Every structure is written in C-alpha cells, then in structure tokens.
C-alpha positions in Angstrom: 61.5 1.2 48.1 61.3 -1.9 46.0 58.1 -3.2 47.6 56.3 0.1 47.2 57.4 0.4 43.6 56.2 -3.1 42.8 52.8 -2.3 44.5 52.4 0.9 42.5 53.3 -0.9 39.2 50.7 -3.6 40.1 48.0 -0.9 40.2 48.2 -0.5 36.4 48.8 -4.2 35.6 46.3 -6.0 37.9 44.9 -3.5 40.3 42.3 -0.7 40.2 44.0 1.0 37.2 44.4 -2.2 35.1 41.3 -1.7 33.1 42.4 1.8 32.0 45.9 0.6 31.0 44.8 -2.5 29.1 46.7 -2.5 25.8 49.2 0.2 26.9 52.8 -0.7 26.2 54.1 -0.8 29.7 57.4 -2.4 28.6 58.3 0.7 26.5 56.6 3.2 28.8 56.7 1.9 32.4 54.0 3.5 34.5 53.2 3.0 38.2 50.3 4.7 39.9 47.7 4.8 42.6 43.9 5.4 42.2 41.8 6.9 44.9 38.3 7.9 45.8 37.9 10.7 48.4 34.5 10.7 50.0 32.9 14.0 51.1 29.7 13.9 53.1 26.7 15.0 51.1 28.6 15.1 47.7 29.7 12.6 45.1 33.2 11.3 45.7 36.3 12.9 44.2 38.2 10.6 41.9 42.0 10.8 41.6 44.9 9.0 39.9 48.5 9.7 40.6 51.1 8.1 38.3 54.8 8.3 37.4 57.5 6.6 35.4 59.7 4.7 37.7 62.3 4.3 35.0 63.3 7.2 32.6 62.6 6.7 28.9 65.2 8.3 26.6 66.4 10.3 29.6 62.9 11.7 30.4 60.7 11.1 33.4 57.0 12.1 33.7 54.4 12.4 36.4 50.7 12.5 35.6 48.1 13.4 38.3 44.4 13.6 37.6 41.7 14.8 40.0 38.0 14.9 39.1 36.0 16.7 41.8 32.7 14.9 42.4 33.7 12.5 39.6 33.2 9.2 41.4 35.7 6.4 41.6 39.4 6.9 40.8 39.9 3.6 38.9 36.7 4.2 36.8 37.0 7.9 36.2 40.4 9.4 36.8 42.7 6.5 35.7 41.2 6.5 32.1 41.9 10.2 31.9 45.5 9.5 33.1 45.8 6.8 30.5 44.8 9.3 27.8 47.6 11.6 29.0 50.1 8.8 29.0 49.0 7.8 25.4 49.7 11.4 24.4 53.2 11.3 26.0 54.0 7.9 24.4 52.7 9.0 21.0 54.8 12.2 21.1 57.8 10.1 22.2 60.2 11.0 24.9 
C-alpha cells in the first residue's frame, strides 16, 4: 500500500513523469502515476501514462489514462498529455 503509493507519487516528482509535471501544484492537486512504453515488433512503441489522485480534493477523485499508439516513450509523449488534462481539471477546480 504505502510503498506502492510513494513509488507512484515519485514518478511525477522525480521519475519519468517529472519533466511533464514540473511547475504543477502537487500540494493542492496530488497526482501519482506510471509511465510506460509498450514495444511492438516492426512498429514504433506505444506510449502510455496512467495517473490518479491518491487523496481526494474537495471530495473528488480523478483518474487520467493516456495511450498514444505508436507514439514513442510514455514519459516523453503520454505524460505531457496527461499533464494537460490535469491542468484542465485543476483549472476547473474540483
């Protein structure tokens, strides 16, 4: 439980999703996630980023999942798209 949550929170603070979440207010909008790159023989890799709020904000919880077929690396392609969705959620307010 606690170890896994800490690891997923670390993805957006110091891991493969950290670049995408630089400047995002993680104190007000806690986000944890996992990037991934699914390789398929003969094609460019599929990029993905799965993320969620481990703590509700104003009673709301959100999950954001991004998949870009043949998009490349998850941290470079899918995480920035996920960040844009989280920005929209934070801008709208819970």
